[in-house]
N, C-alpha and C positions, 0 to 999 in steps of 0.2 A: 504493499500499500504506499502511495506517495501522496503527500500534500504539497502543492506548490503555491506559495504566497507570492503576491506581486502587488505593485501600486504604490509602494512607499517613495519618499522623496523629501525634497526641501521645499518648505512652504513658509510664507510669512504668517504671523500671528493673525488670526481672523479668517484665514484661508480655509480651503477644503482639499481633502484627498479621498479617493476611494480605493480601498484595499480589496484584493480578490484572493480567493483560495480555492483551488481546484483539486479534488480528490480523484485518484485513479488507482487502478490495480486491484480493486476488491470486487467480489461478487456479492458481498453481503451488504445488508442495509447500514446506512449511516444514521445513527440516532442523533445525539446532541453534537452540535458544532459550536465552536467558540473562538473567540479572539483573546489573547493575553498579551500583556506588554511587560518589558523589562527595561528599565532605565539603568544606565551604568551605576554600579554599586548598591542596586536595589534587588529585591526579590521579584520574581515574575508574579504578576498579579492578573486577576480577571478584569476583562474590559466588558465582554457581552457574550452571551450564549444565546442559542436558538435551537429548539427541538425540531424534529422532523415534521411536526404539525404546525410549526411556526410561532410557538410561545417563545417569548423573549425575556431576557434578564440583563440588566445593565448595572454596572458600577455606578455608585452615586456621582462620581466625578464626571461621568460622561452622559448622564441622563439629560435629554433635551438637546444634545449636540451630535451624538453618534446615533446611527441607525444600523442594525444588523438585519441581514435578510439572507435568503438562500434559495437556489434554484435546484429542487430535488431531482428533476429530469436530467440536469447536467452536472449533478454532484459538486456544485460550486456554491461558495458562500461569499457574501460581501460585507464590507464595513464602510458605510459612508460617514466621513468624518467632517463635520462642519465646525465653524467657530473655533478653530484650533488655537490651542494656547502653548506657550513655551514649555510648560510642564507636561504636555503630551508627548513630548520628545522621548522616544523609546524605540526599541526594536519590537515589532508586533509579530506574534506567533499565531498560527492558526492551529486548532486542535479538533480532532474529530473522533468520536467513539463509534467504532464500527464492529459489526459482528452479527452472529445469529443467537444461538442459545448462550453463548459466551461472547462478550465483547471486549475490545481492547482500545486504549487510547493511542492516537497517533499524532505527531507534531510535524508541522512544516518547518522550513529552514529559517524562517523570520525575514521580516523586510523592515528596513530602517526608516522611521518617520523623524524628520528633524524640523522643528518649528522655530523660526527665528523671531526675535522680538523687535 
């Protein structure tokens, strides 16, 4: 199973970015997908998750600014990031829980988001 994250880059404060994560290589169902971020010197933390039925959950710090979505037919997840702040600067990782009777967590390689003030 591979998760390929893309869409990171350098943006000014107040700007927007859209991250994508494409899952491939599995014949099993993709359950919960999510985005996590890790800033230098800090632990990886949750940004947002979305279930296969579309139920979402957000970290308080991004509520109202970020929107997570997914295309189940294409095994792809997105994160629309608006009103970006310098404190959003981090490497963003996508995660997917995939499996049948037993499921496993998989991680993408990360995409760097840098927000300048």
